[in-house]
Backbone as a ProteinNet text record, in pm:
[ID]
protein_1_A
[PRIMARY]
MSEAVRPVENHTDPLPLTGERTVPGIAEENYWFRRHEIAYVRMLEQCEGKVVLEAGSGEGYGANMIAGVAARVTGLDYDDSAVAHVRAKYPRVEMVQGNLAALPLDDASVDIVVNFQVIEHLWDQSQFLRECLRVLRPGGKLLISTPNRITFSPGRDTPLNPFHTRELNAAEMTELLVEAGFTVELMAGIFHGPELVALDEKWGGSIIDAQIERALAGEPWPADLAADVAAVRIDDFELLADSERDIDASLDLLAVAVKP
[TERTIARY]
-1427.8	-1468.7	-1616.6	-1600	-1745.9	-1837	-1979.9	-2062.3	-2078.3	-2017	-1992.5	-1844.9	-1776.1	-1659.8	-1675.8	-1769.9	-1772.9	-1754.5	-1661	-1680.1	-1783.5	-1823.8	-1935.4	-1856	-1906.2	-1856.9	-1911.5	-1907.1	-1946.7	-1875	-1896.1	-1816.9	-1714.4	-1644.2	-1544.1	-1430.4	-1344.9	-1239	-1148.8	-1043	-935.9	-829.3	-771.6	-646.9	-568.2	-443.7	-338.7	-242.6	-165.5	-87	48.3	101.3	224.5	348.2	316.6	434.5	423.8	346.5	365.4	221.6	157.7	53.8	1.9	-52.3	-103.9	-258.1	-306.5	-448.7	-482	-618.7	-695.6	-717.4	-718	-820.8	-720.5	-595.3	-509.1	-418.5	-406.5	-374.2	-182	-150.1	-33.1	43.2	-38.6	-11.1	-36.3	-112.9	-180.7	-100.3	40.7	134.2	115.4	187.7	179.2	62	-64.1	-198.5	-211.9	-219.6	-235.8	-139.3	-4	89.1	58.9	0.9	-66.6	-199.3	-294.4	-390.2	-433.2	-317.3	-315.8	-298.8	-222.1	-233.9	-353.6	-455.8	-598.7	-714.9	-658.5	-756.4	-694.3	-573.7	-553	-551.4	-551.8	-571.9	-741.9	-774.1	-959.7	-1036.2	-983.7	-1052.3	-1007.2	-888.7	-860.7	-956.2	-992.3	-1105	-1233.8	-1292.5	-1411.2	-1490.8	-1589.8	-1650.6	-1567.3	-1511.2	-1367.8	-1360	-1371	-1343.4	-1204.1	-1196.4	-1060.9	-1038.4	-926.1	-865.2	-746.1	-771.1	-663	-576.3	-465.8	-370.3	-327.5	-321.8	-244.2	-354.4	-473.5	-549.9	-552.1	-481.5	-454.7	-577.1	-584.9	-707.6	-792.6	-780.9	-940.5	-991	-929.5	-998	-973.9	-877.3	-847.1	-946.5	-981.6	-1050.7	-1209.6	-1231	-1357.5	-1362.4	-1259.3	-1304	-1284.9	-1222.1	-1241	-1390.3	-1448.7	-1577.5	-1654.9	-1686.6	-1726.8	-1725.8	-1646.6	-1668.4	-1671.4	-1613.1	-1572.6	-1700.8	-1709.5	-1805.5	-1791.8	-1660.2	-1697.5	-1543	-1529.5	-1377.6	-1372.6	-1250.8	-1232.4	-1070.4	-1069	-979.8	-914.3	-782.5	-683.8	-605.5	-592	-443.4	-431.9	-317.2	-289.2	-328.2	-349.1	-339.8	-474.3	-502.3	-632.1	-678	-640.8	-682.8	-777.6	-644.4	-702.9	-792.7	-813.3	-967.7	-1061.9	-1079.2	-1178.8	-1201.7	-1157.9	-1157.3	-1227.1	-1157.9	-1214.6	-1335.7	-1390.8	-1535.3	-1606.9	-1590.3	-1676.6	-1717	-1598.4	-1603	-1650.1	-1609.9	-1624	-1695.5	-1835.7	-1947.6	-1921.8	-1867	-1891.9	-1769.1	-1687.9	-1561.2	-1549.4	-1559.4	-1562.2	-1423.9	-1386.4	-1263.2	-1244.1	-1110.1	-1072.8	-915.1	-902.4	-758.8	-673.8	-546.9	-496.1	-333.5	-265.1	-116	-83.4	-34.6	1.7	75.2	167.9	258.8	181.2	29.8	-53.6	-190.4	-247	-367.3	-492.7	-543.3	-666.8	-760.9	-754.1	-812.9	-786.9	-875.8	-866.4	-815	-749.1	-656.7	-770.7	-727.2	-800.6	-909.6	-948.7	-1056.5	-1061.2	-957.5	-1013.9	-929.2	-1004.4	-939.4	-823.3	-822.5	-736.3	-665.6	-549.5	-504.3	-433.6	-482.1	-400.6	-335.6	-198.6	-96.4	-19.4	-59.2	1.6	41.5	196.6	283.6	274.1	314.2	280.7	404.5	464.6	557.6	671.4	700.7	852.9	822.4	723.5	726.4	734.9	719.2	691.7	830.2	859.4	1020.5	1025.2	924.7	938.8	847.5	917.7	836.5	844.3	917.7	885.9	768.9	768.5	676.6	495.9	518.5	406.8	349.5	413.6	422.8	359.5	418.1	381.5	253.6	187.9	70.5	-19	-12.3	-60.5	-115.6	2.7	-20.4	-92.5	-123.1	-183.5	-340.6	-346.4	-487.5	-549.6	-484.8	-534.2	-561	-672.6	-709.3	-642.8	-630.4	-585.2	-555.3	-486.6	-507.3	-511.9	-543.2	-557.5	-445.2	-481.3	-369.5	-276	-214.9	-161	-119.4	-196.4	-159.9	-62.4	45.3	124.5	237.9	250.6	318.2	423.3	545.7	615	680.8	754.9	861.3	982.8	1040.2	1180.3	1291.3	1352.8	1443.1	1541.9	1582.8	1684.5	1655	1546.3	1507.6	1472.9	1412.9	1284.2	1459.7	1546.8	1618.4	1768.2	1835.4	1935.4	2053.8	2115.1	2266.6	2275	2150.5	2182.9	2163	2187.8	2136.6	2047.1	2023.3	1906.4	1800	1644.5	1573.5	1565.5	1535.9	1514.8	1425	1284.3	1156	1230.6	1180.9	1197.4	1102.9	1013.1	910.5	897.4	1002.9	1056.9	1141.9	1107.2	1230.9	1315.5	1278.7	1350.6	1276.5	1335.6	1295.3	1338.3	1287	1299.8	1316.4	1395	1418.9	1326	1325.7	1233.1	1301.9	1410.4	1445.5	1427.1	1466.4	1437.2	1305.9	1226.4	1065.6	1028.7	1103.1	1051.3	1085.8	1242	1277.9	1233.6	1150	1091.1	970.9	908.2	750.6	779.7	867.5	920.9	943.5	1041.4	1062.3	941.9	844.9	726.7	610.9	678.8	581	475	514.8	406.9	455.2	402.8	449.8	433.1	532.8	483.6	437.1	326.2	268.9	290.5	302.7	366.4	444	560.1	607.5	641.3	594.2	559.8	573.2	630.2	637.4	562.6	543.8	504.1	610.9	554.5	654.7	584.3	651.4	612.2	551.5	435	406.3	440.3	438.2	461.9	447.5	323.4	297.1	385	433.2	511.2	662.2	688.5	790.5	856.7	751.5	769.6	781	668.2	718.5	814.6	891.6	1038.8	1101.1	1131.1	1208.9	1194.6	1076.5	1016	1090.4	1087	1123.4	1299.5	1377.8	1501.4	1537.5	1469.9	1461.8	1428.8	1335.5	1261.2	1134.3	1021.2	915.8	891.4	984.2	916.9	1072	1163	1274.5	1263.7	1147.3	1091.9	1022	914.4	821.6	928.7	1021.9	1085.7	1190.7	1210	1331.3	1285.5	1156.7	1101.3	997.9	974.3	904.4	998.1	1125.9	1259.9	1287.8	1293.5	1344.3	1232.2	1110	979.3	956.3	1010.9	985.5	837.1	761.2	641.8	641.3	549.5	609.7	560.3	610.9	594	408.4	326.6	211.4	219.8	284.9	254.4	331.8	415.4	462	335.5	270.8	148.7	21.9	43.1	-68.5	-27.4	76.2	120.5	107.6	118.9	112.7	-44.9	-122.7	-255.6	-361.2	-259.2	-360.2	-287.5	-181.2	-150.7	-262.5	-281.6	-406.3	-340.2	-424.1	-399.2	-315.5	-374.2	-331.2	-228.6	-165.3	-57.6	112.9	64.5	158.4	128.7	217.3	223.9	243.4	192.5	224.5	252.2	345.1	435.1	488.7	478.3	518.5	688.6	766	917.8	961.5	852	885.8	866.2	827.8	770.4	877.2	963	1049.8	1154.6	1237.8	1326.2	1288.9	1266.1	1185.8	1297.8	1403.8	1499.7	1464	1412.8	1406.8	1274	1185.8	1069.2	1064.1	931.8	901	864.2	769.1	726.8	699.1	719.1	668.8	552.8	506.1	347.3	387.4	345.8	340.1	209.7	196.7	103.7	152.7	139.1	198.6	57.1	72.5	-34.9	0	-80.2	-78.1	-95.9	-25.2	-10.3	-133.6
1175.3	1074.4	1110.5	1133.3	1111.5	991.1	1025.6	903.6	821.1	860.2	743.6	655	694.2	600.5	510.4	559.8	510.1	364.4	299	192.2	98	-5.2	-97	-253.2	-274	-432.2	-473.9	-579.1	-682.9	-709.8	-749.7	-771.2	-890.9	-889.7	-1038	-1004.3	-1126.3	-1097	-1046.3	-965.4	-904.8	-1024.2	-996.8	-1081.4	-1086.6	-1176.1	-1157.8	-1060.9	-989.4	-908.9	-971.9	-981.7	-1054.5	-1000.3	-914.3	-782.3	-785.4	-875	-886.9	-809.7	-761.3	-693.1	-570.8	-435.5	-382.5	-384.8	-384.8	-427.3	-290.3	-264	-160.8	-185.2	-81.5	-69.9	-139	-84.5	-100.1	-22.9	40.9	143.4	170.8	38.8	48.7	39.6	5.1	-21.3	107.8	216.7	291.5	397.7	442.4	509.6	412.4	293.5	231.4	216.9	198.2	156	331.2	441.3	582.9	583.8	535.8	587.9	485.8	376	288.1	336.8	355.4	436.5	548.1	664	734	756.1	632.7	592.8	550.9	458.2	481.4	604.3	667.3	783.5	882.1	909.2	1001.5	954.2	785.7	768.1	700.2	739.1	738.5	748.1	864.6	941.2	879.2	800.1	709.7	590.2	537.7	447.3	474.6	595.4	626.4	572.5	527.9	451.2	286.2	258.9	166.6	17.1	-63.1	-194.1	-214.1	-235.1	-236.4	-365.5	-398.8	-534.6	-473.1	-521.1	-493.3	-625.1	-662.8	-757.1	-751	-841.6	-833.5	-747.9	-776.6	-703.9	-736.5	-822.9	-823.5	-832.2	-746.4	-735	-697.2	-621.1	-603.9	-443.6	-383.2	-225.2	-124.7	-180.6	-68.5	-104.9	-220.8	-278.9	-234.7	-211.8	-190.6	-49.9	24.7	183.7	206.8	156.2	146	140.5	12.2	-32.9	47.1	181.6	309.9	342.5	382	459.3	357.7	251.9	199.5	108.4	99.7	16.5	-114.1	-169.1	-331.6	-344.3	-398.4	-425.4	-578.4	-625.1	-775.7	-739.8	-835	-844.2	-975.7	-993.2	-1107	-1114.4	-1226.1	-1228.4	-1442.2	-1465.4	-1578.9	-1639.5	-1584.6	-1621.9	-1635.2	-1790.1	-1841.1	-1755.1	-1757.8	-1641.5	-1526.8	-1455.3	-1297.1	-1330	-1426.5	-1441.7	-1481.8	-1570.1	-1589.6	-1450.3	-1401.7	-1270.7	-1143.5	-1116.4	-1041.6	-1082.8	-1195.1	-1218.2	-1234.5	-1260.4	-1237.1	-1090.4	-1008.3	-855.2	-766	-782.4	-676.7	-728.3	-737.9	-810.7	-732.5	-597.4	-526.2	-562.9	-657.6	-700.4	-815.4	-853.8	-990.2	-1071.6	-1123.3	-1179.5	-1304.1	-1324.9	-1444.2	-1457.9	-1619.1	-1639.7	-1670.1	-1639.3	-1680.1	-1605.5	-1636.2	-1654.1	-1502	-1400.6	-1273.1	-1272.5	-1373.1	-1439.7	-1499	-1501.4	-1541.1	-1515.6	-1399.5	-1325.1	-1403	-1462.8	-1516.8	-1449.6	-1360.5	-1278.2	-1280.6	-1220.8	-1218.3	-1126.3	-1164	-1013.9	-904.9	-775.8	-643.2	-621.9	-669	-702.9	-584.7	-500.8	-405.2	-309.3	-204.6	-60.3	19.2	-45	10.1	-129	-131.3	-260.3	-132.4	-186.1	-164.3	-249.4	-190.1	-279.6	-174.8	-185.6	-118.8	-192.1	-180.2	-227.6	-350.4	-424.2	-571.4	-615.1	-536	-579.2	-628.8	-530.9	-555.4	-725.9	-767.6	-909.3	-1011.1	-1007	-1084.6	-1124.4	-1248.9	-1302.3	-1239.9	-1281.5	-1198.6	-1128.5	-975.1	-849.1	-815.3	-888	-853.1	-897.7	-1036.3	-1112.5	-1050.9	-1030	-979.3	-853.8	-726.9	-633.3	-688.9	-765.6	-809.3	-854.7	-907.2	-964.6	-871.8	-786.2	-664.7	-561.1	-561.2	-500.2	-595.7	-712.3	-788.3	-788.4	-787.3	-759	-615.8	-518.8	-409.7	-357.6	-311.2	-278.2	-158.4	-117.4	-1.1	108.5	228.1	301.3	286.4	162.4	146.6	213.5	170.4	229.5	146.1	129.7	34.4	185.7	130.4	248.7	113.8	197.2	88.5	173.8	120.7	185.3	93	111.2	29.9	123.1	93.1	141.6	163.9	324	346.5	256.7	216.6	146.4	234.8	338.4	444.4	447.7	505.3	521.9	416.9	290.8	190.1	86	91.7	-15.2	40.6	181.4	264.7	142.4	197	119.8	-32	-95.3	-257.9	-300.4	-415.2	-508.2	-579	-661.3	-704.8	-591.8	-661.7	-534.2	-598.7	-498.3	-503.1	-587.9	-579.5	-669.4	-786.5	-878.8	-1010.3	-1079.1	-989.9	-1041	-990.8	-867.9	-819.7	-924.3	-942.3	-967.8	-867	-798.5	-669.5	-561.4	-469.9	-346.6	-254.4	-124.7	-39	110.8	187.4	324.6	367.6	467.9	517.2	504.4	515.4	465.7	342.5	270.3	65	29.2	124.7	89.7	155.5	279.8	330.1	223.1	165.7	94.3	-77.5	-101.5	-200.9	-166.5	-82	-53	-40.8	38.3	46.5	-61.8	-156.8	-287.8	-384.1	-367.9	-412	-374.2	-259	-228.2	-64.3	-25.6	68.3	244.8	337.8	448.8	476	561.4	628.6	795.3	776.6	912.2	1002.6	915.1	997.7	900.5	1005.1	925.5	1009.9	983.5	1074.8	975.3	1048.6	1007	1057.3	952.1	1004.4	1044.2	1167.2	1195.1	1253.1	1281.7	1300.3	1479.1	1506.3	1633.4	1690.8	1835.4	1910.1	1857.8	1795.3	1727.7	1619.1	1559.4	1442.5	1451.5	1554.9	1623.5	1667.2	1727	1766.9	1635.6	1523	1413.3	1318	1334.8	1277.5	1373.6	1497.9	1546	1521.7	1491.2	1481.5	1344.6	1255.2	1100.7	1114.7	1174.1	1175	1112.6	1226	1195.2	1121.8	1054.7	938.5	901.1	907.3	830.1	664.5	686.2	542.1	460.9	483.3	435.7	388.6	515.2	497.2	365	355.9	247.3	114.8	87.9	-22.8	-62.3	6.3	2.6	-83	-42.3	-63.4	-213.8	-222.4	-355.6	-473.1	-412.4	-535.3	-556.9	-434.3	-517.1	-577.9	-572.8	-625.4	-558	-410.8	-303.9	-252	-243	-146	-27	22.1	158.8	266.1	366.8	504.2	527.8	574.7	625	753.3	833	911.7	889.8	750.8	701.7	665.9	589.5	521.3	617	700.8	801.8	874.5	927.8	967.4	913.4	789.2	684.3	685.9	642.6	626.6	786.5	898	1007.9	1011.8	961.2	1000.8	988.8	1070.4	1120.8	1105	1032.3	1026.5	1204.1	1280.8	1390.1	1462.2	1391.4	1391.1	1358.6	1313.5	1244.3	1345.9	1369.4	1445.8	1336.8	1364.8	1297.9	1383.8	1366.8	1490.9	1415.6	1469.2	1408.9	1476.8	1389.3	1391.5	1558.1	1619.7	1737.9	1856	1795.9	1899.4	1886.2	1741.5	1716.6	1608.7	1605.5	1480.1	1336.6	1257.6	1156	1036.2	1054.6	975.8	965.2	1118.5	1118.8	1054.4	1028.6	987.2	880.9	858.2	708.9	602.7	651.7	535.6	618.9	501.4	584.7	528.8	618.4	591.9	604.5	495.1	536.9	511.9	572.6	560.7	517.7	426.3	368.4	332.8	365.3	352.2	259.2	142.2	62.9	147.7	151.5	225.1	186.4
544.9	435.4	365.3	238.6	190.6	226.1	206.4	206.2	118.8	9.4	-129.5	-105.6	11.7	40.7	189	198.9	385.2	372.8	462.6	450.4	469.6	405.8	447.9	466.4	639.4	646.1	762.1	777	891.5	963.7	1111.5	1236.7	1243.4	1186.4	1242.5	1280.3	1334.2	1414.4	1340.8	1361.5	1318.6	1250.9	1135.8	1116.7	1212.4	1275.8	1359.5	1273.9	1350.7	1314.2	1341.6	1168.7	1179.4	1154.9	1082.5	1024.5	871.2	818.8	693.7	602.5	705.4	641.9	771.8	735.4	801.8	850.2	967.7	982.7	1060.5	1010.7	1103.7	1232.4	1303.3	1446.4	1537.2	1528.8	1652.7	1693.9	1780.2	1809	1799.2	1823.8	1809.6	1665.1	1585.5	1458.1	1352.4	1446.5	1362.4	1261.9	1331.9	1214	1075.8	1070.2	979	894	959.1	855	806	881.3	822.6	729.7	709.7	612.8	479.2	513.3	409.8	339.5	405.5	395.1	296.7	320.9	231.7	94	38.3	-91.3	-141.4	-66.7	-124.6	-128.8	-30.7	-22.8	-134.6	-186.6	-266.3	-411.1	-428.6	-526.2	-589.5	-493.4	-535.1	-630.1	-664.5	-783	-912.4	-911.7	-1025.3	-1061.5	-928.8	-931.7	-990.4	-962.6	-991.5	-1137.5	-1109.9	-1215.9	-1297.2	-1287.9	-1320.9	-1288.3	-1345.3	-1310.5	-1254.3	-1122.1	-1061.3	-991.9	-1028	-949.9	-851.3	-726.7	-640	-602.9	-655.5	-657.4	-549.5	-465	-311.3	-218.2	-173.5	-122.8	28	92.5	186	306.5	397	521.6	424.4	311.9	225.6	269.6	379.8	403.8	260.3	203.3	51.2	-6.6	-70	-159.6	-139	17.9	67.6	17.2	32.3	37.2	-137	-217.2	-376.9	-392	-343.9	-364.6	-374.4	-275.9	-250.7	-426.3	-488.1	-611.7	-730.5	-716.9	-839.7	-903.4	-1000.4	-1096.7	-1042.6	-1036.1	-938.3	-903	-829.1	-736.4	-727.8	-786.3	-745.7	-676	-557.3	-478.5	-497.7	-458.7	-476.9	-410.5	-351.2	-243.6	-243.7	-233.3	-224.8	-88.4	40	173.7	183.2	222.6	266.6	343.2	464.3	572.7	554.8	468.9	420.8	309.8	230.6	181.2	242.4	301.4	422.6	459.8	536.3	602.7	536.3	416.3	313.3	288.1	227.4	200.2	321.6	415.3	558.8	619.5	596.4	637.8	522.9	382.2	309.5	203.3	237.1	98.1	-13.2	13.2	-157.6	-235.3	-195.9	-249.2	-300.4	-442.4	-511.2	-508.7	-416.2	-364.5	-422.5	-495.3	-562.3	-472.1	-504.8	-430.2	-581.4	-572.5	-700.7	-644.7	-785.7	-788.5	-808	-756.9	-837.2	-951.7	-983.3	-1075.4	-1212.9	-1177	-1295.9	-1273.5	-1278.8	-1245.3	-1317.8	-1251.6	-1267.7	-1364.5	-1458.2	-1499.9	-1637.4	-1759.7	-1881.7	-1950.1	-2063.4	-2095.1	-2110.5	-2109.8	-2089.1	-2044.9	-1905.3	-1881.4	-1730.6	-1730	-1606.9	-1680.1	-1586.2	-1594.7	-1520.6	-1397.7	-1307.9	-1241.9	-1206.9	-1114	-995.9	-878.5	-750.9	-686.6	-622	-605.7	-491.5	-350.7	-262.6	-156.7	-127.5	-46.1	-77.1	-192.6	-227.4	-295.8	-399.7	-492.2	-408.3	-313.3	-242	-168.9	-146.4	-110.6	-210.1	-380.4	-470.2	-499.7	-579.8	-567.3	-752.8	-826.9	-957.8	-1014.6	-951.7	-962.4	-1117.2	-1204.4	-1314.5	-1416.7	-1379.8	-1450.8	-1366.9	-1221.5	-1188.7	-1263.8	-1291	-1355.1	-1538.4	-1564.3	-1735.6	-1714.1	-1625.9	-1600.9	-1579	-1481	-1483.6	-1614.5	-1692.9	-1856	-1892.1	-1892.6	-1958.3	-1938.6	-1807.1	-1798.4	-1807	-1818.4	-1812	-1964.5	-1964.1	-2080.4	-2154	-2284.5	-2370	-2278.4	-2222.9	-2146.5	-2016.3	-1970.5	-1800.8	-1734.5	-1629.4	-1531.2	-1395.2	-1356.2	-1235.4	-1144.2	-1064.1	-925.1	-815.3	-792.1	-731.5	-578.2	-504.5	-406.3	-351.4	-281.1	-187.1	-141.1	-27.7	67.2	-31.1	7.4	-69	-1.9	-102.9	-8.1	22	-16.9	48.3	183.6	218.8	366.1	428.1	379.6	401.2	528	468.3	480	411.2	511.3	461.8	453.8	348.8	372.3	364.1	309.6	348.9	228.3	156.4	65.5	71.1	168.5	209.6	302	231.2	341.6	523.9	594	705.1	734.7	684.6	718.3	636	748.8	682.4	593.7	557.7	467.1	307.2	314.4	202	113.8	-1.7	-120.7	-150.5	-228.8	-275.9	-286.5	-215.6	-214.1	-290.7	-356.6	-443.1	-439	-509.4	-495.3	-642.6	-624.6	-765.4	-899.9	-916.5	-1032.9	-1047.2	-984.8	-990.9	-1029.5	-963.3	-985.2	-1107.4	-1170	-1288.4	-1434.8	-1366.9	-1496.5	-1487.1	-1366.9	-1386.6	-1466.9	-1416.5	-1504.8	-1659.7	-1704.6	-1845.3	-1927.7	-1879.4	-1898.9	-1921.2	-1845	-1850.6	-1929.3	-2041.6	-2107.6	-2081.7	-1937.7	-1872.8	-1927	-1927.8	-1930.8	-1809.5	-1710.9	-1608.3	-1607.5	-1551.8	-1568.2	-1467.6	-1342.8	-1216.9	-1114.9	-1060.4	-973.4	-863.8	-758.8	-641.3	-499.8	-383.5	-232.3	-147.9	-31.4	57.2	149.6	226.4	332	473.7	555	697.7	698.3	725.2	717.4	835.6	836.5	974.3	1093.7	1171.7	1280.4	1306.9	1237	1197.9	1219.7	1137.4	1184.8	1301.8	1394.7	1544.7	1597.8	1591.3	1678.9	1640.3	1508.4	1482.2	1555.1	1625.2	1667.1	1804.3	1877.9	2003	2050.1	1932.7	1968.1	1925.2	1962	1923	1753.6	1694.3	1562.3	1482.6	1510	1410.4	1520.9	1475.8	1597.7	1482.1	1365.1	1337.9	1381.1	1421.8	1514.2	1677.5	1732.5	1883.4	1860.8	1773.5	1761.5	1736.9	1638.8	1610.6	1721.2	1791.8	1906.9	1992.6	2054	2171.9	2153.3	2021.2	1958	1972.5	1947.2	1875.4	2042	2137.5	2280.5	2345.7	2278.2	2379.5	2508.5	2490.9	2599.8	2578.8	2692.6	2678.5	2658.5	2570.8	2560.1	2637.4	2608.2	2720.1	2698	2768.7	2739	2668.8	2646	2550.9	2438	2372.9	2261.1	2193.5	2304.7	2273.7	2180	2295.1	2247.6	2106.7	2112.5	1968.3	1869.1	1852.1	1735.5	1715.2	1817.8	1799.4	1781	1753.5	1712	1572.3	1503.1	1373.1	1296.7	1185.9	1089.4	925.8	861.7	711.7	694.6	713	667.1	750.2	823.9	875.5	795.5	678.8	556.8	434.6	373.8	231.3	112.4	17.8	-101.4	-211	-248.8	-311	-469.7	-584.8	-707.3	-693.9	-788.5	-743.5	-823.3	-905.8	-950.4	-792.6	-728.9	-567.8	-455.3	-474.9	-354	-423.7	-321.1	-365.4	-338.1	-447.8	-431.9	-354.5	-362.9	-293	-145.5	-103.2	71.5	112.6	-12.2	64.5	133.5	191.9	282.1	206.5	113.8	56.3	-110.4	-200.9	-356.2	-425.4	-491.6	-534.2	-684.5	-771.8	-907.6	-979.3	-1083.3	-1171.5	-1277.8	-1373.6	-1468.7	-1585.7	-1701.2	-1800	-1903.4	-1923.6	-2053.3	-2161.6	-2254.1	-2433.4	-2492.9
[MASK]
++++++++++++++++++++++++++++++++++++++++++++++++++++++++++++++++++++++++++++++++++++++++++++++++++++++++++++++++++++++++++++++++++++++++++++++++++++++++++++++++++++++++++++++++++++++++++++++++++++++++++++++++++++++++++++++++++++++++++++++++++++++++++++++++++++

């Protein structure tokens, strides 16, 4: 990581791990944290010198990364504890409390809206996207990621994660963005790279299932599973455009959508 985006933070107690958001610095959570973090790392260049809103900033680590390259970053979250945590831990982030269905920003006031692993939690996804369009300047971009419904909750009408309201596949995500008024510039997917594919094979076909099964059963993790999960890096994931690989096989979707 370059000096420009090196994290700046104060020491604070970590937010509790509830399953609703990922939290850095927890070995057992490292797989999910790195899988979320890759979106920020790969999209940082989109934020260079820009006025950025992170809508649904959660723990705040991503907004803090963006603050290393952006002209200004505003974090927005509805949760009291998350807002207080970001204000205490990440002084570079201007933190605001508010509802994503009614963004507390002026029309055409930001260059970039970042929304990673959030839209699947929202009850009114279309309203949120219309709000993103409203606050963006013409030519501004929405950077958005979400679990791919096809691989995250396969064969189900309702999400596996109890904190999710509606999960999307690539076609559904594209439809929502276009209906809100965006032009989709990029639809990409996050995939396991070679090291994680090898770990899938080691753990009976899926290192994800190996973690979930033990968590649901309340069983202690074998030492080698704990070590494998703690060692996962951002570079163990691949971000590929839909022109490079079957988007429906991706783990997560990442779209870049432009306001005309």
